[in-house]
N, C-alpha and C positions, 0 to 999 in steps of 0.2 A: 440881720436883729439877731441874739442869741438868749433870748428868754429859754430858760430850762423847760422840758416837755413837762416834766411832773408838774410844775406849778401852772404851765397852759391848763394842766388838765384839771386845777383845784380851784382856781380863779372863776369867779362868776363875777354880773355886774352889780358894783355895790346899790346903783339904783332899785333896780328890779327884781335882783339873784339870777337871771337870764343867763343864758351860755353866753361866753363869748367867742369870737373866729379872729385867727392871728392875722394882720392884714400886713404890706410891707410896702406899698406906696400911699399914704404916710405910714410909717411906723407904728403901728397900734393894735389895740384889742378894739375889735367892735363888735358892740351890743344889738343886732341888729331889732331886737324888739322896741329900745329907747333912741334909736337913731342916734347911736353917741359912738366914739372912738376915744379912746381913751391910750393915750401918746406913753411911747415908750422913749424911756429916756436913759442912756448908757448902759442900757440893757436890763433896765427896773420898769416895771406898769407903773406908772403914775395911777392908781388907784382913785382917783378923786372923781368926785361927782365934778366939784365945782374947776376940774383942770381941762374935764372932755368938751372935745370938739363934736360938734354937729357932723353928721357923715355926708349931709350933701356939702359939706363946704371945706372940710377935711381935706380936699385936694383930686380927688380922686371918680367926682362928680356923681356917684352912684348913692343911690340912697341906702 
């Protein structure tokens, strides 16, 4: 995944404004506070709450 490091440093969760962490399997930005994974498609984070996946069903089994 090739998300720009500067972009990662300024992005926050659109739901709670919390910090995001980069995940590689599946590709996305995780918000531990909300338990959501925002997918990254074609190196572009999809920062829509409606498109987010629950972390527990995002494929890695971790909350």
